[in-house]
N, C-alpha and C positions, 0 to 999 in steps of 0.2 A: 339453799334458802327456802324457808317454809312458805306455804301458800298464803298464810295470814300476813306475813311480812310483805310478800309480793303484792297482795291486794292493797295493803296500806300504802305501799310505795306508789302503786298506780293511781290511787286516789290522791295522794300528795302531789303527784305530777299533774293531775287533771284539775284540781280545785282552783289554783291560781288563775288558770285560763278560763274556767267556768265563770269566775267573778271579775274577769279583767275589765269588762265594760260596765260594771255595776257600781252605782254610787249608794253607799250606806249613810243614812242621815238620822241624826237626832237633833231636832231644831227647837229651841225655846220659843214659846208663844205665850200670849196672855192667858191662855187656858191650860197651860202645862206644856210638857214636851211632846212634840209631834215626832213619831217614829215611822220610818218606812224606807223603801229602796226605790231608786230610779233606774230604769233599764235592767230589770232582773234577767237572768239568763234564760233564753228560750230553749225549747226541747232539743232543737238541732244543735245548738252550741254545746249543751250538756252532753249529748250523745257523742258528738265529735271529740270533745275533750276527754271523756271517759274512754273512748276507743283508743285515742292516742296514748293516754296514760297506761291503759292495759297493755298495749303493744310494747311500750317502753319497759314496763315491768316484766313482760315475758322475755324480752331481750336480756334484761339485767339478770333474770333468774337463770338464764342459760349461759351467762358469761363464765367461761372456764378460768380457773385460777384466781378468782377475785372473791375475797371473803365478803359475806353479806354486810358486815359492819362498814365496808367501804361506801355503801350506798345510803347509810343512815342520815347523812346531812340533808338529803333530798326530802326527808320527812318534814322539813320546815314548811313545805307547801301546805301541810294540813292547817297551818295558822290562817290560811286565806278564808276559812270559814269563821274565824273568831269574831268579825264584825257582826255576825248574825246574833250574837249574844246580847249586846246592848240594844240592837234594833228590836229584838223579840221581847226582851225582858225589861229594858230600861236600866239595867245594871251593868257594871263593868265597862263604863264609857271609854277608858283608855284603849280597849280592844278595837275601837274604830280605826286605830292607827294601822291595823294590819290589812289595809286595802291594797289594791294593785300597785300603786307607786312604791310602797315599802316592800311589798312581797317580791317585786321584780328585783330589787336590790338584794333581798335575802336569797332569791334563787340564783343570782349571779354568784353570790358568795358560796352557796352550797355546791354549785356545779364546779367552781374552782377547786374546792376541797376534794371533790370526787376525782377530778382530773389529776390532781397531784397524787392522791392515794393510788390511783390506777398506774400512774407513771412510776411510782416507787416499787410496784410489783413487777415491772417489766425489766428485761435485761438492758444493759447499757446500750445507748444509741449513739450514732455518729452525728455530731453537730454539722449542720450545713455551713457553707462558706459564710464568713463574717458579713459580706456585703448583703446577705439576705436580710439581716436584722434592720439596718437603717432603711432599706427599701420597703420592708413590710410596715415599719412604723410610718413612713411617709405615705404609703397607700392608706393606712388606717386613718391618718389625719385628713386625707382627701375625702374619705367617706364621712368623717366627722364634720366637714364643711357643710354637708347637705342640710343639717338642721341648726347649725350654730353660725352666727348669733341670732338667727330668727329674723322675722320681718323688720325688726327695728334697725338692723344694720349696725355699723360700727358706733360705739357709744363711748362716753367718758372722754379720755384723752386721745382715743384712736383717730377721730377725724382731724384733730389738730396736728398730729404727726403726719397724716396724709396730706394735709394742706401745706405743711412745710415742704414735703417732698414735691408737691405740685409747683411751689414757688421755685425750688431748686431746678426743676425740669424746665420751666418756662422762662424764668428770669435769671437763674444762676445766683440767687441770693436768698436770704431768709426774711426779707421784708414782706409781710403778708398784707400790706395795705390794699393793693389791687386785687389780691385773691379774695379777701373778705368783701370788698366792694362789689366785685364781679361774680360773687358766689361760685368761685371755682371749685368749691367742695360739693356742689350739687350732684355730681355723678355717684358719690358714695354717702351722702348725708342728705336726707329729705327735708329736714327742717331748716330753720335759720340758726346758724352756728354762732353761739356767743363766743367772741374771741377770748383766748387766754393770753391777753397782751401783757407784756411786762410793764410795770409802772416806771421802769427806767428807760423805756424807749424814747429816743430823741424826738423832737417835734416833727410831725409829718411822716414818721415811721411807725410800723407796727411789728415789733419783734416779739416772738413768743416766749413764754416763761420756760418752754421745754427745750432741752438740749438738742443740738442739731445732729448728733451722731446717728440716731436711728433713722431719720429721714435720709441722711446721706448714704447709709448702708443699704437702705431699701431702694434708692434711686434707680439703679439699672432695672430691677424687677418691676418697679412701679412704672417706669417709662415704657416697658414692654407690655405689661398687662394690667396696669392700673391697680385698683384695690385687690383684685383677685391675684395679680402677679405678686404683690407685696405679701399677701397671706401665704402663697405657695412658697415663697422664698423663706419666710419665717418657719414654715412647716419643715422645710428641708433642714434648716439649722437645728430645729427641735429633734428631728430624726437623727442627725449626726450626734447631738448631745446624748440622746438615749443610747446610741451605739458606744460612745465614749464611756458612759456609765457601765455598760456591759463589760467593756475591756478592763476598766479599772477594777471592778469587783472580781472578774475572772483572774486577773493577774495577782491581786492581793490574796485571794483565797486559794488559787490554783484549781478552781472547779468551775466548769462551764455552767452547770445548773445554777450556781449562785450568781454568775454573771447574768443569766437570764432572769433571775429574781430581781436584780437591780434594774434591768431593762424594763421589766413589767411594772415595777414600782414607779418608774419615771413615766413610761409611755401610756399605761393603762389606767392610771388613777389621777384624780385631781391633785393639785391645780395645774400641773404641767401641761396637760392636754388643752385646758382652756386657753392658755397663752400661746400654744403652738399654732393657733389659727386666729390670733388677735394681734393688733398692732400696738405692742408695748415693748420696752427695751429689755425686759427681764430674760427672755429666751437667749438673746446674744450674750448677756452677762452670764447666764448659766453655762453656755458653751465655753466661755472663757474660764469659768471656774473648773469645769471638767478638764480642760486642757492643762490648767495649772496643776491640778492634782496628779495628772499622769506625768507631766514633765518633772515634777518634784521627786518622783521615785528614783531610787538608785538604778542606774543602768539605762535610763531614758535616753534616747538618741538625740542628736543635735536638731533633728527635724522637729521633734516634740518641743524642744526648748525654743526654737525659733517661732513656732506657731503660738506657743504660750506667751512669749514676750510680746508678739504683735497683738494678740488678743487683749493682754493686760493693758497695753498702751491705748487701745481703743475704748476700754471700759469707761474712763472718766468722761468721754464724749457722749456716751450713751446716757449716763446720769452721774453727775459729780458725787453723789452720795456713795457710789460704789468704788470710789478711790481707795478707801481702806482695804477692800477686798483685793484690788489690783496690787496694792503695795505689799500686803501680806503674801499674796501668791507669788510675786516676784522674789520676795525674800526667801520663801521656801524653795523656789526653783533654783535660786543661786547658791543655796547651801552646799558648800564643798565643791563648787564648780571652779573651772579655770579662771584666774583673775581677769584675763582679757574678756572672756565671755561674760563674766559677771558685770564688768564695767560697761560693756555695750548694752546689756539688758537694762541695767539701772538707768543708763543715760537715755534709753528709749522711753522709759516711763517719765523721767524728768522732763524730757523735751516735749512729750505729749501734753503733760500738765502745763508747761510753760506756754505752749501754743494755745491751749484752752483758755488760759488766763489772758493772753493777748486778744483772743476772740472776744472774751467778756468785756475787756476794756474798750475795744473798738466799737462794740455794739451797745453796751450798757453803761459805759463810762467808768467802770471800776474793774480792776484786776482782781476779782474775787470769784470763787466758785459759785457763790450764791447771788451774784450781781443781778441775774435775771429776775430774781424775786424782789429786788429793791431793798433788801435787808440782809443782816448777817445770819449765820447759822443759829445763833443764840435765840432767835425768835421762834424757830420751828424745831430745833433739835437741842435737847438738853439732857444731861445724864439723869436728872431728877425724874424724868418720865420712864426710865428703863424698868424700874421695879413693877410698874403697871403695864407698860407696853410689851415686855417680854412674855409674860403669861397670856396676855391678850392675843398676841400673834398666833398662839398655839391653841388656846382653849375657848375663845369667844364663839358664841353660838352662831353669829352671823358671818364673821370674817376670819375666824380661826382656822388653822390648818387641820386640826384633828376633827372638827365638826363636819368637814366635807370629805376627809380621807383619813379615817382612823388608822390606816396602815402605817402612817408615819409615826405613830406611837412606838412602833418597833425600833425606831432609831434610838430611843432612850436606852433600853437594855443592849441594843446592838452596839452602841458606842462603847459601853463597858467591855463587851466581848471582843470588839475590835482592838481596844487598847491592850487587852491581854494577848491577843493573837498576833497582832502586827503593830506594836507601839508607835513606830514612826508614822505609819499610815494613819493610825488613829489620831495622833496629835495634829497631823496636817489637815485631816478632815475637820477636826474640831476648830482649829484656828481659822481656816478659810471660811467655813460656814459661820463661825462666830463673828467674823469681820463684817459680813453683810447683815446678820441677825442683830448684832448690837446696835448698829447705826439706825436700823429701822425701828427697833424697840424704843429709841429715844425720840422718834418723830411725834409731833403733836397729832398728826393724822395717820396713825400707824396702820389703819385699815386700808389705805390706798385710794380712797375716793370712790368714784362711780366705776367700778370694775369688779370682776369676779373675785371671790374670796382668796386670801393668802397670796396675793400678787407679790408682795415684798419678800416672800420666802422662796420664790422660784429659784433664785441664784444659789440657795442653800441645798437644793435637792440633789445634785450630783454627790455631794459629800454624805447627805443623809441616806441616799440610796445604797451607798457602800455599807453603812451601818445596818440598814434593813436587810441586805443580803446576808450579812453575818448572822443576824438574828434569825433569819429564815432557815438557816442550817439547823438551828437548835429547836425551832418551833415551826416546822414546815406547814402543818395543818392550819395554824393560826395565821401565818403569813398568807397562805392561799385564800383563806376566808376573807381577810381584810383587803387583799388585792381584788378579789371578785366583787366585794362590796363597793370598792372605788370604781370599778368598771361599770357597776350598776348605776352609780351616781352619774357617770358620763352618759349612759344611755337615757337616763331620766332627763338630764339637762338638754340633750339633743331634741327631745320631744317637747320639753317645756323650758326654754331658755330663761324665762323669768325666774326660775329657781335659783339663779346665780346672781341676781341683781338685788342688792340690799341698800336701804338708806341707813344712815347712822342713827337708828331709833330703837334698837333692841329687838325688832321683829324680823325673824329669820324667814327669808323667802323660800328656802329649801324646806323648812318645816311646814310652811303653809301649803306647799305643793304636795308634800307627803300626806297631809291630812288637812283639808279645808275646814273640817268641822271642829277639830280639837285645838285648844290653846296649848301647844307644846313648848312655847318659848320658855316658860319658867322651869322646864325640865333641865335645861342646860344653862351654864353661866353666861352672863353678858358683862363685858368690860366696857361697852359703849355707854350704857346708862348707869354705870356704877351701882349695880345691883348689890344690896348689902349682903346677900347670900353668896356672892361670887366666889369667895375663897373657900367656903365650905363645900360648894358644888365642885369646884376645881379639885380640891383634895379628895373628894369622894370619887371623882372620875379616875384619878390616879390610883386610888385604892382598888377600884374595880379592875383596872388594867393589870395591876400587880397580881390580883387573884387569878385572872385569866391566864397570865403568863406562867404562874406557878401551877395552877390546878386545871387548866384546860376547860372542858365543858362544865365540870363541877364548880370550878372557880367562877365561871360565867354565871351559873345559876345562883351561887351564893352572893356574888357581887350585884347581880340584878335585884335580888331581894333586898339587900342592904341599901342600894341606891334608891330603890323605890320607897323604902321607909324614910330616907332622908328627904326625898322630894315631897312625900306626903306630909312630913312634919313642917316643911317650909312653905308649902303651897297655901295660897289664899285665893279664894274665888273658885268658880266652877271649871270643870274640865272643858265643857263645850264653849267654843268661841261663837258667841251669838252673831257676830258680823259674818264670819266665814261660813257658818252653817246655813244661815238664812240666805246668803248670796248664792250658795251652791244649790239650794232648793229653787230659788228664782231662776237661775241659769238653766237648770236641767228639767224644770217642771214640764210634764206632759201627762195628762190624766190617763192616756192610753198606755204609757210606759212606766207606770207608777204603781207600786204595791204599798198601800198605807196600812201599817199594823195598828196604829192608834186612832184610826178614823180619817175621813177625808181632810184635805188641806183647805183651811179657811183663810183666804188671803188677808182678811181684815184682822186676824189675830197675830200676824207676823210683825216683828219690829226689827228693823235693820239699822243699827247705830252707825252713823258716819264716823270715820276716824278723824279726830281733830288733834293735830300734833300739839303737844304741850298744853292741852286744855287743863283748866279753864282759860279762856282768852280774855285778857284785860284790854279795854279799848280807851284810848284818848283820841283827840282829833288827829286824823291822818294815819292812825294805826291800821295796817292791813294784814289780814290772815286768810288762809285758804285751807279748806278741808282736803283730805287725800282724794284723788280722783276715784270714782267708783263707776263700774260698768253696770248699768241697769238694763235688764232684759225688757223686751216689749211688754207693755201693760200700763196701768194707771196707778199713780202714786201721789201721796201727800207727804211733804217734807216739813216737819215741825222743828223749830229751833227753840231751845230753852235758854233764857237769859234774864238778867236783872239790870235795872238802872241803878248805878252807883250815885251819880250826880246828874241831874237834868237841868238844862238851861231853859229859858223861857220858851224857845221854839221846841218843837216836839222831837225831831229826829236825833237819835243818839248814835245808832249804828245802822249803816245801810247794808243790806244783804242782797247779793245777786246770785242767781242760779245760772251757771255757765256750762256750756257744752261746746267744745272746740272753740270757735270764734263767735259763737252765738250766745246771746243772753236770753234765757228761757223765762226769766221772771225776776222781779225786784220787789222787795218789801223792806220794812224798817223795824228795828227795835225802838219802841217809843214809850214815853212815860204815860202811864194810865191807859194803855192800849192792850188788847189781847196779844198773846205770844205770836211772833211772826211765823208764817208758814207759806209754802208754795204748793200749788196743785200742778201736777205734771202728767201729761198724756203722751205716752210713748208707744201707743199701739201700732204706730206705723214704722217703728224701728228702734233698735237699742241705741242708747247714747251713753257716752262717758260724761258724767256731770261732776261739777265742783261747786261748793258753796263758798263764795267769797264775801268776807265781812270787812267793812271799812268804817273806822270811827269818824263821825261827822262833827259832833260837838258834845260837850259834857263828857262823862265817863260811864262806861257800861261793861258788862261781863257776859260772855257766851259760855255756857257750861256744857251743852250737848246739842246734837242735831240728829234726828231720827227719821228714817224713811219708813212710811207706813204704806205698804202695798194695798191697793183697793181692788185691783183686778190683774191676774197674771195670765197673759196670753200663752196658751199651750205652745210648746216648742214646735210642733208640726205646723202650726198656723202662722209662725212668725215670718215676717219679711226679712230680707237680707240685713244683717247687722251692720251698723256704721260705727266702727271702732278704730281709732288711730293706733299706730304701733305703740307698744308699751314695753317698758323695762321692768315692770312689776312682776 
C-alpha cells in the first residue's frame, strides 16, 4: 500500500469523527440564505481524530496478506467534508445530506464490506456451537433496549396489549373496564390511554379490538417482570427466530456462511430488530413462519412437525389476518406426510379457528374473525387495494421495507436464484411469505398505524432471509454493504427513536433525522399521499438496483447519476426545508459556538413556517384544526396567522385561535372581518415550550392559509434554562 493511499485512508477514517458534533446549515431568511456551522470541531478533537485515523491507517498498511483494494470502501469517510461545499459557496445544497447521521450509516456499510473481504482472504474457520447464535442475538437485543423506544415508552398498540395482559393477570378476563377506569396502564404509559374498545362490546363491558393471543402468550413473562419481562420474552422469541433462519439457510445451501448471512439479515437490520423489543404480535408470527418452513422440508423430524403445527394453531389468536399464513404453512408441512399425522395437524388448526370463533361469538356477539371490529373484512380488506398496497409495503418512503433496509432488495434476485438452486424450498418460501404479504397488501391501512415501518412484513422475513442468503453468495460485497447500512440505521434509531415514528402524511421521520435542513421527501416515492410521480420513482429505484446488481460500484455510479436526473426533472421547489433548517438554527444557536460564513445571525430575518396539515384550512361553525406541535427554543417570538374571511356574520368573530403549550393556553386571538391579521406575542426566555396553534370556527366561514413563527430574540444555548418538553414520537 502506497503512502498516498494510506494518508487518504487515515483522513477518511478521521473526518467523520472530526465533524460528528458539527451542524452544517443553510437557512433561508428575508435577506437571502444564511450559511454557517454550529459547534465546529475544536483543535483537540481534530488532533485526536487525525491521530486515531493515522494509527488505523498504519495498522492497515502493515496488514499482511490483504490487498489494498480491500480497504477502499473506507474512503467513503471523505464525504464527511462534503457539507462544507454548500456552507462555503452556497452551491451543491444536496451535499448537506452527508452530515454525521448519514455518514455513520455509510461507515457501518463500509466496515461490513471490509470485514467480509478480509474474511474471504482467510482460511476456513470452525463455526462455534449453534447455541452461540441465539444467545448472541438475545444479548444484542438486550443492548438495543438501552435506547429504544426512548423516553416516550410503549406507543401505538403496545400499551393496549399490555393492558389486556394486566387484565388477564388480575381478573382472568379480557374486560378492560376496571383497568381503564383505574389507570392500570400507568406503570408503562405516562399519559391517558385512549381505549381501543370494540364497538361490539356488550353494555357495561370494554373488550379490545385486539386479539387476545399475544397478551396470553406474554402473561407469564409480564406477571414476573411487567413491561420489561414482556420485552425480554419477545426478544427471546426473536433470537430463536433468527437462529431458525440460520438453520434454514444453512440446510438449504449447505453452507454455514450463508446461514450466517440469513441470521445477520434478520437480526442486524430493520425492521425485525424494532419489533424484537416491542409489544406487537409479528415476532411470534415470524417464529411460526420459520418453524413451518423448516418442518416442510423433506427429512424434517416429528419434533419439527409438532412445533410447527402448534405454532400454526396459535397464529390466528395472535391476529386473525395471519390465518392464511397458518393454513398455507400447514398445507406445505403436510405434503406427502403420513395420513394420520396430516389429519391430526389439520384438525389442530381447525379446532383452533373454531375456538377463536367461539371466543368472538361469546365476547362480541358474532362468530366472525372480524367481530371485534364490528364489521366484515370487506370494509378493511379488499383485493382492489392490492395493486397499490403491494408496492407501497416495499417502496414507500415512510413505511416501506426498502426505505429503512435496502438489504431486502436482495430477496428479489435471491428468489430467482433459490428457485433454480432448490425449487421446492423456493416455492415454499414464496407461498408462505406471499400468504402474509398478500393479505396485508389488501388492507386499507397497509402501513400499520402508529408503529415503526414495515411491521406487516416481519412475518415474511424468515422466507426473505433465505432468499437474501442465496443472493449473498453471488454478491457478497453488496450484501455486506447493505447489511452494514441496516445496522447503521439501528444505531441511528437507538440514538434518535423519533426516526422510526411517522404519521401518514408523506413526511419521512428518518429522512428528517438524516438531514434537518434538506427536503429529502421528494427524492423517494410516497404511496401515502398518492404522489403522481410515485410509479416513475419506484421504477427508477428498481432500475438503480438492477444496475448495482449487475455492475457493482460502476452500476451504482451510473444508477445514481440517472436517478439524480429523474429527481431533478420531477422536483419542484427548493432543496432547503425552511421549517427544518430554521428550527435547527434556533435549537443549536450559540454565538460562541457558531461560525457564520455569510454574516451574523439576525433573528428578525428568520421565518419559521408552522406545519398545518392539509392546509389551507376551511372553517365553518364548530370546525377545529391544529397545527403540528413545534418545540421552540428559549427566546421571544411573534406568531402571525394568514387567513381570509369567506363569509362574515353581523358579529365579528369568525375563527378563534388559541396558542397552546401542554395544558396551558398562552394566548388567544381571532380572525375577524375588517381587522388586522391575527398574531401572538410569545416570551419563552424562561424555558423552551412545545406549542400548538388551535383554530376553531365560531360563525360564518373563513380560511387559514399559513402560520409563521417570527423570532425576535434567540437566547444563546449556554444561557438557556432547563427545557420543558414532553415525550415525543416525532
